[in-house]
KEKE-3310 file (N, C-alpha, C; in steps of 0.2 Angstrom, whole numbers, plus 5000, padded with zeros to 4 digits):
npx = (5271:5256:5243:5226:5214:5207:5198:5195:5186:5177:5187:5194:5205:5217:5226:5234:5248:5265:5269:5258:5255:5263:5258:5255:5247:5234:5217:5205:5199:5192:5188:5179:5171:5180:5194:5202:5212:5220:5224:5237:5246:5253:5244:5242:5251:5245:5242:5233:5221:5203:5192:5188:5184:5181:5172:5163:5174:5188:5192:5198:5203:5204:5217:5223:5230:5224:5216:5224:5224:5221:5213:5203:5186:5176:5172:5170:5167:5158:5151:5163:5170:5174:5186:5184:5169:5162:5167:5163:5149:5149:5154:5144:5134:5137:5144:5158:5167:5164:5169:5182:5186:5184:5194:5205:5205:5209:5204:5202:5218:5226:5240:5257:5266:5257:5252:5264:5267:5256:5260:5272:5267:5260:5271:5277:5270:5260:5246:5234:5233:5232:5220:5211:5213:5207:5194:5190:5192:5183:5171:5172:5171:5158:5151:5154:5148:5134:5133:5135:5124:5113:5116:5114:5100:5097:5101:5100:5094:5098:5091:5095:5088:5093:5095:5083:5071:5057:5055:5048:5044:5049:5045:5053:5048:5054:5052:5054:5067:5069:5061:5059:5071:5077:5076:5074:5070:5063:5058:5052:5051:5042:5037:5031:5019:5009:5012:5011:5016:5022:5020:5017:5030:5038:5033:5036:5050:5051:5047:5056:5068:5064:5064:5077:5089:5083:5082:5070:5062:5067:5078:5076:5062:5052:5041:5029:5022:5009:5013:5005:4994:4997:4998:5008:5017:5025:5024:5035:5031:5028:5016:5003:4997:4982:4978:4984:4978:4973:4970:4973:4981:4969:4959:4947:4946:4955:4961:4978:4979:4968:4971:4983:4978:4968:4977:4984:4974:4971:4984:4984:4973:4979:4989:4982:4975:4985:4993:5005:5019:5024:5019:5011:5012:5008:5007:5019:5027:5023:5029:5039:5035:5034:5032:5033:5029:5025:5020:5028:5024:5020:5014:5002:4999:4985:4984:4982:4987:4999:5007:5013:5026:5034:5023:5012:5006:4996:4979:4975:4986:4990:4999:4996:4992:4991:4999:5012:5021:5032:5032:5045:5049:5060:5062:5071:5076:5088:5100:5105:5113:5109:5096:5099:5106:5096:5087:5095:5096:5083:5080:5089)
npy = (5099:5108:5101:5098:5094:5084:5082:5072:5065:5056:5056:5047:5040:5028:5024:5029:5041:5037:5047:5052:5046:5053:5064:5070:5078:5077:5077:5075:5064:5063:5052:5046:5036:5032:5023:5016:5003:4998:5001:5006:4999:5009:5019:5021:5030:5042:5051:5061:5059:5059:5058:5047:5043:5031:5026:5016:5011:5001:4992:4977:4973:4979:4987:4981:4990:5002:5003:5008:5022:5033:5044:5043:5045:5043:5032:5026:5013:5008:5000:4994:4978:4967:4955:4948:4944:4945:4957:4965:4966:4972:4985:4990:4991:4994:5004:5015:5012:4999:4992:4996:4990:4976:4975:4977:4966:4956:4954:4954:4956:4954:4956:4952:4948:4942:4931:4924:4921:4913:4902:4898:4893:4882:4874:4871:4861:4862:4856:4856:4869:4875:4869:4875:4888:4888:4885:4896:4906:4903:4904:4918:4923:4919:4927:4939:4938:4937:4950:4958:4954:4959:4973:4975:4974:4985:4995:5009:5011:5021:5029:5039:5054:5055:5041:5036:5035:5037:5047:5056:5072:5089:5105:5122:5138:5154:5165:5161:5163:5174:5171:5158:5149:5136:5118:5101:5085:5069:5052:5038:5021:5006:5007:5004:5007:5001:4992:4992:5007:5014:5024:5035:5036:5039:5052:5058:5058:5067:5079:5081:5083:5095:5103:5103:5100:5108:5120:5124:5126:5137:5137:5126:5116:5102:5092:5079:5067:5056:5047:5040:5048:5059:5069:5071:5081:5091:5108:5119:5134:5152:5162:5175:5179:5180:5172:5160:5145:5132:5116:5115:5104:5095:5105:5115:5120:5135:5152:5158:5170:5169:5158:5162:5173:5166:5158:5168:5173:5162:5161:5172:5169:5158:5164:5173:5163:5156:5165:5170:5173:5163:5152:5137:5123:5126:5140:5145:5148:5158:5171:5169:5171:5185:5200:5195:5196:5187:5170:5154:5138:5121:5113:5102:5093:5096:5108:5109:5115:5107:5109:5121:5129:5138:5133:5123:5106:5099:5092:5084:5076:5069:5058:5041:5026:5017:5021:5018:5022:5036:5054:5065:5081:5095:5111:5127:5143:5147:5138:5126:5116:5113:5108:5096:5090:5089:5080:5069:5065:5062:5051:5041)
npz = (5132:5136:5135:5138:5133:5120:5105:5093:5085:5072:5062:5054:5060:5064:5073:5089:5090:5096:5104:5109:5122:5130:5134:5148:5155:5150:5151:5146:5133:5118:5106:5097:5085:5075:5067:5076:5082:5092:5109:5118:5132:5138:5141:5154:5158:5156:5168:5172:5167:5165:5157:5144:5128:5117:5109:5096:5088:5082:5091:5099:5112:5129:5137:5153:5160:5160:5171:5180:5179:5190:5191:5183:5178:5169:5155:5139:5128:5120:5105:5101:5095:5106:5111:5124:5129:5140:5145:5135:5136:5148:5145:5138:5147:5160:5174:5175:5185:5188:5177:5177:5189:5185:5175:5183:5191:5184:5171:5153:5146:5156:5167:5163:5173:5183:5176:5175:5188:5191:5183:5189:5201:5197:5191:5203:5208:5217:5219:5227:5231:5218:5213:5223:5220:5207:5209:5217:5207:5198:5205:5207:5194:5191:5200:5195:5183:5186:5192:5181:5173:5181:5181:5168:5167:5173:5164:5154:5138:5126:5112:5100:5091:5078:5075:5074:5063:5064:5073:5087:5086:5092:5089:5090:5094:5088:5096:5109:5113:5121:5132:5138:5134:5134:5131:5134:5129:5131:5128:5137:5138:5143:5156:5172:5183:5191:5201:5219:5227:5216:5207:5215:5221:5211:5207:5219:5218:5208:5213:5223:5215:5209:5221:5224:5214:5204:5209:5216:5205:5200:5192:5183:5176:5178:5168:5166:5155:5149:5136:5127:5126:5119:5104:5091:5078:5092:5098:5105:5112:5113:5120:5121:5137:5138:5127:5129:5133:5144:5152:5168:5180:5189:5187:5178:5161:5157:5154:5154:5160:5168:5176:5183:5190:5198:5206:5212:5221:5228:5235:5243:5251:5258:5265:5274:5281:5287:5293:5289:5277:5269:5256:5248:5236:5219:5220:5225:5214:5206:5205:5196:5184:5183:5175:5162:5145:5136:5138:5141:5133:5130:5115:5108:5092:5090:5094:5108:5124:5133:5143:5154:5158:5171:5179:5178:5172:5160:5163:5153:5148:5159:5170:5174:5184:5174:5164:5152:5144:5144:5141:5144:5149:5151:5155:5155:5159:5161:5157:5144:5149:5162:5160:5154:5164:5174:5167:5166:5179:5182:5174:5177)
capx = (5265:5251:5237:5222:5208:5208:5192:5197:5180:5176:5193:5197:5211:5218:5230:5237:5255:5268:5270:5252:5255:5268:5254:5253:5242:5228:5211:5199:5201:5186:5191:5174:5169:5186:5196:5207:5212:5224:5225:5243:5246:5256:5239:5243:5255:5241:5240:5227:5215:5197:5187:5190:5178:5183:5166:5163:5181:5189:5196:5197:5205:5205:5222:5222:5234:5219:5213:5229:5223:5218:5208:5198:5179:5171:5175:5165:5170:5153:5152:5169:5169:5179:5187:5181:5162:5159:5169:5159:5143:5150:5155:5138:5129:5140:5147:5165:5170:5163:5173:5189:5187:5185:5201:5210:5204:5212:5200:5206:5224:5230:5247:5262:5268:5252:5252:5270:5266:5252:5264:5277:5263:5259:5277:5279:5267:5255:5240:5229:5232:5229:5213:5207:5213:5202:5187:5189:5191:5176:5166:5172:5168:5150:5148:5154:5143:5128:5133:5134:5117:5109:5117:5111:5093:5096:5104:5095:5096:5096:5090:5095:5083:5096:5095:5076:5067:5050:5056:5043:5048:5046:5048:5054:5047:5059:5050:5056:5074:5068:5056:5062:5074:5080:5071:5076:5064:5065:5053:5054:5046:5042:5036:5026:5017:5004:5014:5012:5016:5027:5018:5018:5037:5040:5031:5040:5056:5051:5046:5063:5072:5061:5066:5085:5093:5080:5082:5063:5059:5070:5083:5073:5056:5051:5034:5029:5016:5007:5015:4999:4989:5000:4998:5014:5023:5024:5027:5037:5029:5027:5010:5001:4993:4975:4977:4986:4972:4976:4966:4978:4980:4964:4955:4944:4950:4955:4967:4984:4977:4963:4974:4987:4973:4965:4982:4986:4969:4972:4990:4982:4969:4984:4993:4978:4973:4991:4996:5012:5020:5025:5013:5013:5010:5009:5007:5026:5031:5020:5034:5044:5033:5033:5035:5034:5024:5023:5021:5030:5020:5021:5007:5002:4997:4979:4984:4980:4992:4999:5012:5014:5031:5035:5017:5008:5005:4988:4975:4974:4991:4992:5001:4992:4995:4991:5004:5017:5026:5032:5036:5047:5052:5064:5064:5075:5078:5095:5105:5104:5116:5105:5091:5102:5108:5090:5085:5099:5095:5076:5079:5094)
capy = (5102:5108:5100:5095:5091:5082:5079:5070:5061:5056:5059:5041:5039:5021:5023:5035:5041:5036:5053:5054:5044:5057:5070:5068:5083:5076:5075:5073:5062:5061:5049:5041:5035:5032:5016:5014:4996:4997:5006:5004:4999:5015:5023:5022:5036:5048:5051:5066:5057:5059:5056:5043:5041:5027:5022:5015:5011:4994:4989:4971:4973:4985:4985:4981:4996:5008:5003:5012:5029:5034:5050:5041:5045:5041:5029:5024:5009:5005:4999:4990:4971:4965:4947:4946:4945:4948:4964:4969:4967:4977:4992:4992:4992:4995:5010:5015:5009:4991:4990:4996:4984:4970:4975:4977:4960:4951:4953:4954:4961:4953:4957:4946:4946:4938:4925:4920:4919:4907:4897:4896:4889:4875:4870:4869:4855:4863:4854:4858:4876:4876:4867:4880:4894:4888:4886:4903:4910:4901:4908:4925:4924:4918:4932:4945:4938:4939:4957:4961:4953:4963:4979:4976:4975:4992:4999:5013:5011:5028:5029:5046:5055:5053:5034:5034:5038:5038:5050:5060:5078:5095:5112:5127:5145:5159:5170:5158:5165:5179:5169:5152:5146:5129:5113:5094:5080:5062:5047:5033:5016:5000:5009:5000:5010:4997:4989:4996:5014:5015:5031:5040:5037:5043:5059:5061:5059:5073:5084:5082:5086:5102:5107:5103:5102:5113:5126:5126:5128:5144:5136:5122:5114:5096:5090:5072:5066:5050:5047:5037:5053:5064:5069:5075:5084:5096:5114:5123:5140:5157:5165:5180:5176:5179:5168:5153:5141:5125:5112:5113:5098:5096:5111:5116:5124:5142:5155:5159:5175:5167:5154:5166:5177:5162:5156:5173:5174:5156:5162:5177:5166:5154:5169:5175:5158:5153:5171:5170:5175:5157:5148:5130:5121:5130:5147:5147:5149:5164:5176:5167:5174:5192:5205:5192:5198:5180:5164:5148:5132:5115:5112:5096:5094:5098:5115:5109:5116:5101:5111:5128:5129:5133:5133:5117:5102:5098:5086:5080:5071:5067:5051:5037:5019:5013:5024:5013:5026:5043:5059:5069:5088:5099:5118:5132:5150:5148:5135:5120:5110:5112:5104:5089:5087:5087:5074:5063:5063:5060:5044:5036)
capz = (5129:5141:5132:5142:5130:5113:5102:5086:5083:5065:5058:5051:5064:5065:5079:5092:5089:5102:5108:5113:5129:5134:5136:5155:5157:5146:5156:5142:5126:5114:5099:5095:5078:5071:5066:5081:5083:5098:5114:5121:5139:5140:5143:5162:5159:5156:5175:5174:5162:5168:5152:5138:5124:5111:5106:5089:5084:5080:5097:5101:5118:5133:5142:5160:5163:5160:5178:5184:5179:5196:5191:5177:5180:5163:5149:5134:5123:5116:5098:5099:5096:5110:5112:5130:5128:5146:5145:5130:5139:5153:5142:5135:5152:5167:5176:5174:5191:5188:5171:5179:5194:5181:5172:5188:5194:5179:5165:5147:5146:5163:5167:5162:5180:5186:5172:5177:5195:5190:5180:5195:5206:5193:5191:5210:5210:5222:5216:5231:5230:5211:5213:5227:5216:5201:5212:5219:5201:5195:5209:5206:5188:5191:5204:5190:5177:5189:5193:5174:5171:5185:5179:5161:5168:5175:5159:5150:5131:5123:5105:5098:5086:5072:5074:5074:5057:5066:5079:5089:5086:5095:5085:5095:5091:5089:5102:5116:5115:5126:5137:5142:5128:5134:5132:5133:5130:5131:5128:5141:5137:5147:5163:5176:5189:5194:5208:5225:5227:5211:5204:5221:5222:5205:5208:5225:5216:5204:5218:5226:5210:5209:5226:5225:5208:5200:5213:5217:5199:5197:5186:5178:5178:5175:5166:5163:5151:5146:5129:5123:5125:5115:5097:5088:5082:5097:5097:5111:5109:5117:5118:5125:5142:5137:5122:5131:5136:5147:5157:5173:5184:5194:5186:5172:5156:5158:5151:5158:5164:5173:5181:5187:5195:5203:5210:5217:5226:5233:5239:5248:5256:5262:5269:5279:5286:5291:5296:5287:5270:5265:5253:5246:5230:5213:5222:5226:5208:5203:5204:5191:5177:5184:5170:5156:5141:5133:5143:5137:5133:5125:5112:5104:5085:5089:5097:5115:5128:5138:5148:5155:5163:5177:5183:5178:5167:5158:5165:5147:5147:5166:5170:5179:5185:5168:5160:5151:5140:5147:5138:5149:5147:5156:5152:5159:5157:5163:5153:5142:5153:5168:5157:5153:5171:5177:5164:5168:5186:5182:5171:5179)
cpx = (5259:5244:5232:5216:5209:5201:5194:5192:5179:5181:5197:5204:5211:5222:5232:5245:5258:5269:5264:5252:5260:5264:5251:5248:5235:5223:5205:5201:5194:5189:5186:5174:5175:5188:5201:5207:5216:5224:5231:5242:5249:5250:5239:5247:5251:5238:5234:5221:5209:5192:5190:5185:5181:5178:5166:5169:5181:5193:5194:5198:5205:5211:5221:5225:5229:5216:5218:5229:5218:5212:5202:5191:5174:5174:5169:5168:5164:5154:5159:5167:5175:5180:5183:5174:5159:5161:5165:5152:5144:5151:5149:5132:5131:5143:5154:5169:5170:5168:5180:5191:5188:5192:5206:5211:5207:5207:5204:5212:5227:5237:5251:5264:5263:5252:5258:5270:5261:5256:5269:5273:5262:5265:5279:5275:5262:5248:5234:5227:5229:5222:5209:5207:5208:5195:5185:5188:5185:5170:5166:5169:5161:5147:5148:5149:5136:5127:5132:5127:5112:5110:5114:5103:5092:5098:5099:5098:5093:5096:5090:5090:5086:5096:5088:5072:5060:5050:5050:5046:5045:5050:5048:5053:5052:5058:5052:5063:5074:5064:5059:5065:5076:5076:5075:5071:5067:5058:5056:5049:5047:5041:5031:5024:5011:5006:5015:5011:5021:5026:5019:5026:5040:5039:5035:5047:5057:5051:5053:5068:5070:5064:5074:5088:5090:5079:5075:5060:5062:5075:5080:5066:5054:5043:5034:5022:5015:5008:5009:4994:4991:4999:5003:5013:5021:5027:5029:5036:5029:5021:5008:4996:4985:4973:4979:4980:4975:4971:4972:4976:4974:4959:4952:4948:4949:4961:4972:4983:4973:4966:4979:4983:4971:4971:4984:4981:4970:4978:4988:4978:4974:4987:4989:4976:4979:4995:5003:5013:5021:5019:5016:5010:5012:5010:5014:5030:5028:5024:5038:5042:5032:5036:5036:5028:5021:5025:5023:5025:5022:5014:5007:4999:4990:4978:4982:4987:4993:5004:5013:5019:5032:5029:5014:5008:4997:4985:4975:4979:4994:4994:4997:4995:4995:4996:5010:5023:5026:5035:5038:5050:5055:5065:5067:5075:5085:5100:5103:5107:5112:5099:5093:5104:5102:5087:5088:5097:5088:5076:5084:5092)
cpy = (5102:5107:5096:5092:5090:5079:5078:5065:5062:5059:5053:5039:5031:5019:5029:5035:5040:5042:5055:5052:5048:5063:5069:5073:5082:5074:5073:5071:5059:5059:5044:5041:5036:5024:5013:5007:4994:5002:5003:5004:5005:5020:5025:5028:5043:5049:5056:5064:5056:5056:5053:5040:5038:5023:5022:5015:5003:4990:4982:4969:4979:4983:4986:4988:5002:5008:5007:5019:5031:5040:5049:5041:5042:5038:5027:5020:5006:5005:4996:4982:4968:4957:4945:4948:4948:4955:4968:4970:4972:4984:4995:4993:4994:5002:5009:5011:5001:4989:4990:4991:4978:4969:4974:4970:4954:4949:4953:4959:4960:4953:4951:4943:4941:4931:4921:4917:4913:4901:4894:4891:4882:4871:4868:4863:4856:4862:4857:4865:4878:4875:4873:4886:4894:4888:4893:4908:4909:4904:4915:4927:4924:4924:4939:4944:4939:4947:4961:4960:4958:4970:4980:4977:4982:4997:5003:5013:5017:5027:5037:5047:5054:5046:5032:5038:5040:5042:5055:5067:5084:5101:5117:5134:5149:5163:5167:5160:5170:5177:5164:5147:5139:5124:5106:5090:5073:5057:5041:5027:5010:5002:5005:5003:5007:4994:4994:5003:5017:5022:5036:5041:5040:5050:5062:5063:5066:5079:5086:5085:5094:5106:5108:5105:5107:5120:5129:5129:5134:5143:5131:5119:5107:5095:5083:5071:5059:5050:5045:5043:5059:5063:5074:5077:5089:5102:5118:5131:5146:5161:5170:5177:5175:5174:5161:5150:5134:5122:5110:5107:5099:5102:5111:5120:5132:5145:5156:5165:5173:5162:5157:5170:5172:5159:5161:5174:5168:5158:5167:5174:5162:5159:5171:5169:5156:5159:5171:5171:5169:5154:5141:5129:5126:5138:5149:5149:5155:5169:5175:5170:5182:5196:5201:5194:5192:5175:5158:5142:5127:5113:5106:5098:5096:5105:5115:5110:5110:5103:5118:5129:5137:5132:5126:5113:5102:5092:5081:5074:5068:5060:5047:5030:5015:5015:5019:5017:5034:5048:5064:5076:5091:5106:5122:5138:5152:5145:5128:5114:5108:5107:5097:5086:5085:5080:5068:5060:5060:5053:5039:5033)
cpz = (5134:5138:5136:5139:5123:5111:5095:5084:5075:5061:5054:5054:5065:5071:5083:5091:5096:5107:5112:5120:5133:5136:5143:5158:5154:5151:5152:5135:5123:5107:5096:5087:5073:5069:5070:5083:5089:5103:5118:5129:5142:5142:5150:5163:5159:5163:5177:5170:5166:5164:5146:5134:5118:5108:5099:5085:5083:5085:5098:5109:5122:5137:5149:5163:5163:5167:5182:5183:5184:5196:5186:5180:5175:5157:5145:5128:5119:5109:5096:5100:5100:5110:5118:5130:5134:5147:5140:5132:5144:5150:5139:5140:5159:5168:5175:5179:5190:5182:5173:5184:5190:5178:5177:5191:5190:5173:5159:5147:5153:5162:5166:5168:5183:5183:5174:5184:5195:5188:5185:5200:5203:5193:5198:5212:5216:5220:5220:5230:5223:5211:5217:5223:5210:5204:5214:5213:5198:5199:5208:5199:5187:5195:5199:5185:5180:5190:5186:5172:5175:5183:5172:5162:5170:5170:5156:5143:5128:5115:5103:5092:5079:5070:5073:5069:5059:5072:5081:5090:5090:5091:5091:5091:5093:5095:5108:5118:5121:5132:5141:5136:5128:5135:5130:5134:5129:5132:5132:5140:5142:5154:5166:5183:5193:5200:5213:5224:5222:5208:5209:5222:5217:5205:5214:5223:5212:5208:5221:5222:5209:5215:5227:5218:5204:5203:5214:5211:5196:5192:5181:5181:5174:5173:5163:5160:5149:5138:5124:5122:5121:5107:5094:5081:5087:5095:5104:5109:5115:5115:5123:5131:5141:5131:5124:5135:5138:5152:5163:5177:5189:5193:5180:5167:5157:5154:5156:5163:5170:5179:5185:5192:5200:5208:5215:5222:5231:5238:5244:5253:5261:5267:5275:5284:5290:5294:5295:5279:5266:5262:5250:5239:5224:5215:5224:5220:5204:5201:5198:5184:5178:5178:5163:5151:5137:5138:5138:5138:5128:5122:5108:5097:5084:5093:5104:5119:5133:5143:5148:5160:5165:5181:5184:5172:5165:5161:5159:5146:5154:5166:5176:5180:5179:5163:5159:5147:5143:5142:5143:5146:5152:5152:5157:5155:5158:5158:5150:5146:5159:5166:5157:5160:5174:5174:5165:5175:5186:5179:5173:5186)
residu = (MET:LYS:LEU:SER:THR:ILE:ASN:ILE:SER:LYS:ASN:GLY:ILE:THR:ARG:PHE:PRO:ASP:ASP:PHE:TYR:ARG:LEU:ASP:LEU:LEU:SER:THR:VAL:ILE:ALA:SER:GLU:ASN:TYR:ILE:GLU:ASP:LEU:SER:GLY:ASN:VAL:HIS:LYS:LEU:SER:ASP:LEU:LYS:VAL:LEU:ASP:LEU:SER:ASN:ASN:LYS:LEU:SER:ASP:ILE:PRO:TYR:GLU:LEU:SER:ASN:CYS:SER:LYS:LEU:LYS:GLU:ILE:ASN:PHE:LYS:GLY:ASN:LYS:LEU:LYS:ASP:LYS:ARG:LEU:GLU:LYS:MET:VAL:ASN:GLY:CYS:GLN:THR:LYS:SER:ILE:LEU:ASP:TYR:LEU:ARG:ALA:GLY:GLY:ARG:GLY:LYS:SER:LYS:GLY:SER:LYS:GLN:ALA:ASP:GLY:ASP:LYS:ALA:GLU:GLY:GLY:GLN:ASN:ALA:GLU:LYS:THR:GLN:THR:LYS:LYS:GLN:ARG:LYS:LYS:LYS:ASN:GLU:GLU:GLU:GLU:ASP:GLU:VAL:ASP:LYS:LEU:ASN:LEU:LEU:ALA:VAL:LYS:VAL:LEU:HIS:MET:SER:ASP:ASN:PRO:GLY:ALA:PHE:THR:VAL:LYS:VAL:ALA:ASN:GLU:LEU:LYS:ASP:VAL:ARG:PRO:TYR:LEU:VAL:CYS:CYS:VAL:VAL:ARG:GLY:MET:ASN:PHE:ARG:SER:GLY:ASN:ALA:LEU:LYS:ARG:PHE:LEU:ALA:ALA:GLN:THR:LYS:LEU:HIS:ASP:ASN:LEU:CYS:GLY:LYS:ARG:THR:THR:ALA:THR:ILE:ALA:THR:HIS:ASP:MET:GLN:LEU:LEU:LYS:GLY:PRO:LEU:MET:TYR:ASP:ALA:ARG:LEU:PRO:PRO:ILE:LEU:LYS:ILE:VAL:PRO:LEU:GLY:ARG:LYS:GLU:MET:THR:ALA:VAL:GLU:LEU:MET:ARG:GLN:LEU:GLN:LEU:GLU:ALA:GLU:ASP:GLN:ARG:LYS:GLN:ARG:LYS:ARG:GLN:ASN:VAL:SER:GLY:LEU:HIS:LYS:TYR:LEU:GLN:LEU:LEU:ASP:GLY:LYS:GLU:LEU:TYR:PRO:CYS:LEU:VAL:ASP:ALA:GLU:ASP:HIS:VAL:ILE:SER:PHE:PRO:PRO:ILE:THR:ASN:SER:GLU:LYS:THR:LYS:ILE:ARG:LYS:THR:THR:LYS:GLU:LEU:PHE:LEU:GLU:VAL:THR:SER:SER:THR:SER:LEU:GLN:ILE:CYS:LYS:ASP:VAL:MET:ASP:ALA:LEU:ILE:VAL)
# end
């Protein structure tokens, strides 16, 4: 059977049938939120497997044979109560490679052949070698624990809106489907921009994403806000240029028409001074709104425009060194997936 993708989430499944492990062309298996108690060592027969999601099941072990799936790039075992608590910490905070390396090195589910070899050494009376092996194993375990702890510090805990009854919401106007329809938002807490040039580095990373992954804002645009300065719920809206008012970064309040006219005049001055067609700053993005009857904007509960993509944010919600919580937005006229990709790159 030439089956490459299976999605059987939320189906009350307790085990995989034996024939499942014969589907050697499977590349993606999504089986989250079931009651699966066991993953057979035969999983290594799924030679094309790239994605395996068994989150929120009833697994107590992960077979070491999983590490023999050479094409495996993404695994998810979160929400399973594993016997190996170190491994449980890893699946909740580490990357796929670290988990597979741990299994390969002899974590939970170590091969019988390895255990037999250890037994033969013990029976041979090689006490010195056994002692040395124990020391090496202890040192390795300590190093692995340190690695897990470090990775846990870097882990990003994601709380989905459905899990959070007090969620900060964003409503989307129907008119945006023909203007700039795609939007992904995220709240990031526990930020510290006070030390050194942390804020400058964060803004530089945002600029780099705009130039590369965002295609110089042609495919997507990022906006960052100080969460403490926002009043929700927000509205992602489309407005006529003369009606849309904003306090752009570093400027006074003006309508979108006035801002665009001012930016166009500044762009012309730049061209004359530099004697070339290329311009810098916001002036590079003016053509992205050519021909649009409505302009996209993000508006707070007091009807203040806090974002005018792909042109500028508002001075009202500008992030500073004192900012501790961020509200991030990524918008696109191209696709929802590019918004997700940019957001992932921004927060990880």
